[in-house]
N, C-alpha and C positions, 0 to 999 in steps of 0.2 A: 425389502430394501427400504431404508428410510426415505421419505419424500425429499427431493432435492430441488432447491431454487437458488439461483445465484444471489449472493449478498455482497454488499460493498460497505466499507466503513470509511466515512469522510471525517477528518479532524481539521477543523477550521479555526484559525486564530481570530480572537475578538479584538485585537489591537487595531481598530479601525474597521469600517464597514467594507473596505475594498476587498479584503480576503473573502468575505462572504459573497459579495456580488460577482466576483470573477469565478469563484468555485461553483457558483450556482449553474453556470453553463455546463460544467462537467457532470454535476449531480443530475441535471435534467436529461442529459444524454444517456446516462446509464439507467435512469428510470424508464426512458423510452425503450431501452433494450431489455426490459423485463426484470431488472434487478430490484431486490429489496434493499433499501438504503438506510443506514444508521448514521446520523450526523452528531458529532461531538463538538460543542462550542461553548460559549459563555456570553453573558451580558448582552450588550446591544446587538452583537452579531447574531446571537441565538434568537433574540426577539424578532429581528429582521427575517431570518430564515423561516421562523415559524409562520410569519405573515405570508411570505412568498410561497410557501409549500402547503398552505392550509388546504385541507381536503385531499391531500395525497395519502392514500391508504397504505402505500408501500414505503412510507417514510417514518422513521422513529428518530426523535430528537432527544438528545441527552446533554446534560450540563456537566462540565468538568472545569475546574479552575484553570485560568490561563496565566500567562506570564505577566509580571508587573510591567507597567509602561516605562520604558527606558527614556532617558534624557528629559526627565521632569525636573522642575526646580530651576533656579537661576543662580549665577555666581558660584560660590564654593559649594552651595547645596546641590548643584547639578552633579558635581563629582562625588559627593558623599552618597547621594541617592543612587548614582550609577554603580558604585561598588556594592551597596546593599542589594540593589535590584538584580545585578548579575548573579550574585550568590543565590538569591531567591529563585531566579530563572532556572539555574542549574538544578535546584531541588525539585522544582515543578517538572522539569524534563525527565529527571530520574523517576519521579513518582508516576508520571503518565506512561513511561515505558514499562514499568512493572505492571501497571494496570492493563495495558494493551496485550501483554503476553497471555493473560488469562482468557482473553476473548478473541484473539487473533484467528484461531482455528475455525471460528464460526463464519469467517468471511473469505470470499474469493480474492479480494485485494483490499489494501489500505491506501487511501489517498489523503495526503496531508497538505494543507496550505498554511505554512508558517508554524507548525507544531512539530518539534524535532524528536519527540519521544515516540511518535507513532510509526514504528517500523517493527518488523518481526522476521525472525529467521525462517519460520514455516509458512509465511504468507507473503505474496508479492507486495512490495511497498513502494509507493511513489510519492514524490514531493514536488510541489509547485512553488517556485520562488524566483523573483527577479533580482533579489539582493544577495549577490555572491560576495561582493566586497562591501565592508562596512566603512562608513565615514565617521571616525571618532570625533568628538567635540574638540574645540581648540584646547591645546595643551596636551592632548593625547594623540595627535596626528601621527607621531612617530611609531605608534603601536599598530597602525593600520595593517602592516604585513602580518602581524601576529593574529589579529582578529580575523583576517581573511583566511589564513591557514586553518585556524580552529573551526571556522564556519564550514569550509570545504570538507574538512575531516568529518564533521557531523552530517553533511549532505551525502557523503560517500556511503553512509550506512543504509541508504535507500537503494533500491534496484535501479531507479532512473530519476534523474532530476529534470523536470520540465521547466524551461525558462520562457516566460511569456513575452518574448521579444524576438527580433530578427537577427540573424547571424552576421549581416553585413557590417563592415567597420564604420560606415557612416549612416546607412539607412537603418537606424535603430532608434529606440526611444529611451533606453536605460543607460546608455553610455558605459562608463567604467563600472557601474554597479553590477552589470551583468556580463561584461566582457573582460575577463581577467585571465592571465596566463596559468593560474593554478587550476583552472577548470579541467585540464587534461587528466587530473587525478580521479575524477569520478565520471560515471556514465551520464551524459547529459544530452539534451536536445532542445534547440530553439524552436518552439512551436508556433510563435506568432502571438498577436494580441488576443485577449479574451475580454469580450464585453457582453454583459447580460442585457444590454439594451438592444432589442431587435429593431430593424429598420421599419419605420412606419411612415407612410406617405401622408403627411399632414401639413396644413398651413402653418408657417412659422410666424405665429402671432404673439410669441413671448419675446420681447426685446432683450431682456436680461434675466438669465436663470442663475441664482446664487445657490450653490451647493456647498454647505458649510458642515462637513463631517469631520471626523478626527476623534482621537481618544484622549488627548491631553486637554481636559476640560478647563484647566487653569488659564488657558490662553483663549478660551472660546467666547465667554460672556461679553466682555468689553468689545471684542472684535466684531461680533454680530451686531451689537448696538451701533458701532461706528459705521458699518456698512448700511444698516437700516436708515440711519440719519441721512447719509448721502444718497441712498436710493430714492428717498422721497422726492428729491429734486431732479432725478433723471426722467427724461421723457419716455413715454411708452409704457408697456406692460412689464411689471417686475414680479418675479416669483422667488421666494426663499424656501429652500429645503434644508432643515437644520440637522438632519442625519442622526436624530436621537429617537430610536424606536420606543423608548420608555417615556417619551413625551415631555417637552418643556416649552412648546410653542405659545402657551397661554401667557408666558412672561412678557411676550412682545405684542400683545393684543392692541396696544395703543398705536402701533405703527400700521395696522391693517387699513386698507382703503380700497377704493374701486379698482385702482391700477397697481396695488401691491398686495400680494397674497402670501401667506406664511403656512408652511406644513412642517410638523415635527419630523415626519419621515414620509417618503413617497415610495410605496412598494407596488408590485404587480403592474396592472395596466396604467395606473396614474403615473408611476415612475417612468414608464416607457413613453407615455404621451408628452410629459413635460420636457423630456430631453429632446424628443423629435420636434417639438414646437419651438424650441429655443433658437434664437439667432446667435447669441453670444453667451458664454458661460463664465461665471466668476466662481473660482473654487480654490481649495487648498491644492497643493502640488503633489497630492498622493498619486502613486503610479497607476492605480486602477482607474482613477479619474482621467489620467493622461491617455490610457488605452481607450476609454469610452469616447474621448474627444477625437482620437485618431480614427476610430471605427466609423464615426458619423460625420467626419469632416467639419467639426465645429471650431470656431475661433474662440479664444479664451484668454482670460486674465488669471494667472496662477499666483497665489499668495501663500508661500510656505509657512508652516507652523513654526514659530520661534523655537530654536534649539533642536528642531528635527533636522538633523544633518542630511538625512536621505532626501527630504523634500527640498532643502536648500540647494543640494547638488543638482537634483533634477531640474529645478527652476533655472539655475545658472546654465546648465547644459542645453536645455531646450530653447532658452532665450538666445543663447549664442548662435544657435542654428536658425534663429528667427522664425521658429514654428509658433511660439506663443509669447505673449507679453508677461513679464513677471514683475512683481513689486513686493518688497518686504512689508510686514504687517504695519510697521510704523511709517510706511510711505503711502498709505491708502487714503490720505486726506484729500487728494485730488483725483477722485475716481473718474470723472469725465475725461481727463487727459489720458489716463491709462487705457480707457475703453476706446478712445479715438485711435490710439496706437495699434489696437488689435486689427484694425482694418488693413494695416500694411504688412501683416505677417504672411508667411508662405506656409500653407497647410502641408502637414506631413502626408506623404503618399504611401500607405501600407502596401508592401509586396503581396500580401493576402490578408484576409480578414477572419473574423471569429469562426465562421462555419468551417473554413479549411483548417484553422488552428485546432478546433475540436477534433476533427478527423485525424490530424497528426497525432494527437494524444491517444486516441482510440487505437490507431494502427500500431503505435509504439508499445502500448500495453498488451496488445493481442498476443504477442509472442510469449509473454509470461503468464497469460491466462489460458492458453491452449490446454485442453484436457486430453492427455494421452489415453489410448485404449489399453487397459491393464487386465491381464488374465491372471487370476490367482489359482494356483494348483495346490491342493491339499492331499498328499498321500496319507492314507489312514489304515493302520493295522492294529486291531484290538484296542481301539481308542474310545470305547463306549463311555468312559468317565470324563473325557476331555473334549470330544468332538462337538457336542452340542454348543458348549460355551464358545468355542472357537468360531463356529459358523455364525452364531448370533452376533459376534463382534464384527465379522466380515459383512454381514447384512446391515450393520448399523453405520457403515462408512458414509461420511458426508461427501458424496461424490456422485456425479450423474450416473444413473443406472444404465443408460445406453452406452457408457464408456468403460464398463467393467464387466467381468464375468467371473464366476467361481466354478471351478471344476474339482470335485471331490473324487478321489480314486481309492476305493476300498480294495485292499490286496490281501487275500488269504486270511481274513479275520475269523476267529472262532467264537466271537461274542456278538453283541447287538450293534456293532459299528455300522453295518450296511443299513439296518432298519432305521437307525437314528438319522443317518444322512438323508435317506429317502423321505422320511417324515418332515424334516426341516425344509427340504427342497420343495415338497408339496405345499407346505405352509407359505413359502415365499414365491410360489409360482406366479402370482398375480402382481408381485412387486418388483421382481428383479430376475436376473439370469443366474441360475445355479443348476448344475448338472451333476449327476452321480454316475460314475463308471465303476466297472470291476476289472481287475487285472490279476495276473498270477502274483503269488507272494514275492515280495522283494521291493524295496524302496526305489531302486533304479527302474524296474519295470513299471512301477506305478507312475513315476515322473515322466517316463517316455510315453505312457498311455495318455497322460494329461496333455503333453506337448502335441500329440497327434490330434487331440480333440479341440484345441483352442480355435477361436474364430479367426477367419482370414483378416479381420480388422486389427487383430492384436498387434500391439507395438512393443509391449514389455510384459515379461513373465515375472510373477512373484511366486517362488516355491516356499510355502509356509508349512512348518510342521504342525501336526494336528493338536499339539499341546501349546501352541504359540498364539497369544492373543494380540491382535492388531487394534489399536485404539481407533476411535471414530474419525480422527483426523490423519490417519496414517497415509492414505492415498493422496490427500490434499498436500501433506508435507512432501511426499515422494514426487508428486507432480511438479510442485514448486521447485524442488531441487533439480529435477531433470530439465526443466525449462531454463533455469539459471545457468546450467552447465551444458546446454545443448550443442555448443560448438567445440566440445572437448573430446569427441570421438569415443564415447562410453560404450562398453559392451557388457560388462558383468560387474556385480558388486554385492554389498551386504549392508546391514545397518547396525547401529548400536542396539543392544538387547538388555532389558532389565529383568531381574529375577521376579518370579511370581510364585508365592507371595514375596513382597519386598520389605517386610517389616524387620528383617535381620540385617544389621550393619555388615556382618561377616559375609553374607551372600552378596550384598551390593558391592563390596570391595572386590570380591572375586570376579563378578561380572564386569566391573569396570576394567579390570586387568585383561579379561578376555577381549573386550572392545579394542584395547590397545594392541593386543597380539594380532587380532584379525585385521586391523587397519594396516599394520606394518608387514605382516606375512601374506597379505592378500588371500585370506581364507575366510571361512564363515561358520556360523553355528545357528541353527534353528530357522534361518531365513536366507534365501539367495534371490538376487535380482538379476535379470538378464534380458538383453534385447531379443525379441521374439525370433527374428530370422536367424540370428546366431545360435540361440538355444536349440531351435528345431534342427538346424544343420548339424549340430554336434551331438546332442543327446547325451544319455548316460550309459556307461558300460553296465550291461545287465548281469555280468558275472561278479559285480561288486555289491556287497550287502552293507558296507560301511565305507566311510571316507570317499564316497562317490562324488561328493560336492567338490573335493579338492582337485580331482582329475578334471571335472567339468569346468571349474573356474580357470584352471591352467590352460585348457584348450580354448576357452572363450577369449582369454587375454591375447591370443594370437590375432584377434580381429578388432581389438579396441582396448581402451583403458579400463582398469579396475577402479571402482569407486566405493566410497564409504559414506553413508548418509547418517549423520548424527540426528537422532530423534528420540523423543520420550514416548513414542507410540507403539513400541514393540516390547512385549514381555513374554517370557517362556517359563515353563514349569521347572522347578528345581528338583524334581523327583529323582533324576539320575544321581545328583550329588547327595541327596539325602540317603539314598540307598548305598552308594559306594564311598561317599566322602569326597570333598572337593579336591584334595591333593591326589588321591588315588585315581579319580576319574580324569583329572588333567594329565597325569602321567600315562594313563591308558591311551588317551587321545594322541599324545605325543608319539607313543610307540606305534600306534596305528598309522599315523601320518608318515612316519619315517620307514615303515615296513615296505620292502620291495613289492612291486605290483604283482609279481608272480605269487607271492605268499598271501596277498589280499584276495586274489580271485577265488570265488566259490567258498570263501571262509565264512563260517556262521557268525552272525552278530547276536549278542545276548540282548534280548528285548526286555526292557525294564518298564513295568506298568504298575 
C-alpha cells in the first residue's frame, strides 16, 4: 500500500497582504494537525508567506499568476481598465481551474482565499471570503445586483463558503458586504474574525503604528510621504510598516529618526510585537486589518484607498457605528485632529475571537474530510492474466491504509489465479491489508464469501471485477462523493466506467452509452458499491451465475437510494466486446436482464478470458 500522509492545497490571492495574513491562521492549524501543505500564491503575498513559514519542512510554495488589480486608474480610465481587467480575470480563473484539475487528486482538500478557480469535483473545496456583495464604482451602481448574483454563483461551486464575520445583524464588521439575501443559494457559515496576530502581553510603548499595505501602488507613494511628513511632528514613538515584502523602505531613509522607525514589511515575531505594542493604529481600511484591530481591541484611524469601493464602504460603515475614525486620503492633512477623535470611539466587542473561529472552520471541514472504511471485494476465476495488475492498482490507492481492506476471493480457478493473489498479498503484508480466500466456483458464492470476511469496521463495500482497474484517486473520489451526499440515504450504486484500452473512439462511445443506461436503469457493470450492513444483510443468490448484480441492486434499493458516481478512475477490460462484438454483447446482456428469474437460476455463464 502506498504511504499515505494527509495533504492540503491552499490558494491565496495576492491582491493585498490581508488574504495571506488571515489564511496563515488556517495554514498553521493544519500544519499542527500533521498535514503537508502546498501554497499557491504570487507576488508580495508569496514573499510574505515565504518569510512567515521559513523553516517549515512540510510546506511547499508555488507561484501562479493572480488576477489583475481591479479599480485602478482614475476618471474614464477606471472604467476602461475595469472592462479589460474583468476579462483578464475570467481568463485567469479559467486557466487556474484547468490547472487544479490535474493536481486536485493529490490533496485531501483545497482551501481558497480569493481565488475562484481552485475547486474540484473530486476533492473537497472550501473558500474564505467576506466580500459577497460587490460595490461597483460610481456610474455602475445599478449593476450591483448582477455582480452579486454572479459572485454568489461562483462561490456556490465550492463545498462551503467561510465568511470571516459574525451572523448578527448589527454585531458584525463587514455590513452589507457579507450579509446579503442571495447567500441562501450556497452553503455558507459565519466563522468569526481571523487574525494572525497572537495576543502578547507587552508594554504599549508605540504611540502610533502606521500600517500602509495595499496592492494599488499608484496611490501609495505620495500617501506614505504625506503621512511621514505629519508623523514627524507627532509626539511619542512612531513606527511605519510599508507592507512591501519586496522592499522599498530605503526610499524613505531621510525620515528615520530616534522616534520614527520604518520597516518595509514586518513578519513573524516582529510583526506580532509591533501590533501588540501599539496604542493607536493608522491604516488602510482593508478588511483583514479591521479584523486584527477587533481581535486586539485597538483604536484606529482608517484611510481607504482611493477608488477601492470595498474599503470606502467599510470605512463609512464602521465610522457610522463609531467603532473607528475614518478619513479620505485627501483629508489627512490634519492628522492630529483625526487621532484625537480616535479617543472617543467605541471599541467593537467580538462575540468570539480567532481561536474559536479557527475551530469553527476545522469542525465544518471535518464532515467532508472524514475517511470511510471501505472494503474492496475482488471475485477472481481464471484471472491469471488480469489479477496482478488489478491488485497493484488497488494497492496504489492514495488513501489511509487503516481505512481500507482488500479481499480477493478465488473461486474454482484452473490456472495460477490463486498463486498470483497469494504472492501479491505476501508482498504487501507489511504495507496494507489484503486477504486471499477460496470459495466454490461461482461469482455469487465468491461475493458472499467476501462479504462474510470483511472487517467489522467496514462501512462501504466495493465489488470490483478482476479485470477492472481503479485509478490511484478512486477511493479519494468515492469518499468525497459519499461525504457530499451523506444526508441522502444512500444504499447502493455504481460508477462511470472507461474502456481499457481506451485508444479507440468506438469503444469510448459505447462505454459512454453504458454509463447513461446504468444511471437511468439503476444497474451496473464491472463495479458495484453498497453500504456494508445492507450488502451483508441481502447477499447474492448463489443459484445465479450472471445478472446477480441486478437482483442485488434491486433488493438493496429497498433500504436506500441508488447513486451513480461520475469519475475517471474506473476502467475495465474490453475483452468481452472484442470477442463477441459490442452490439452482440449488449443484446445478450439485455436478454439476460429481461429473462425470468426461474430461467436464470443454475444457468451456465460463458466465461470469456
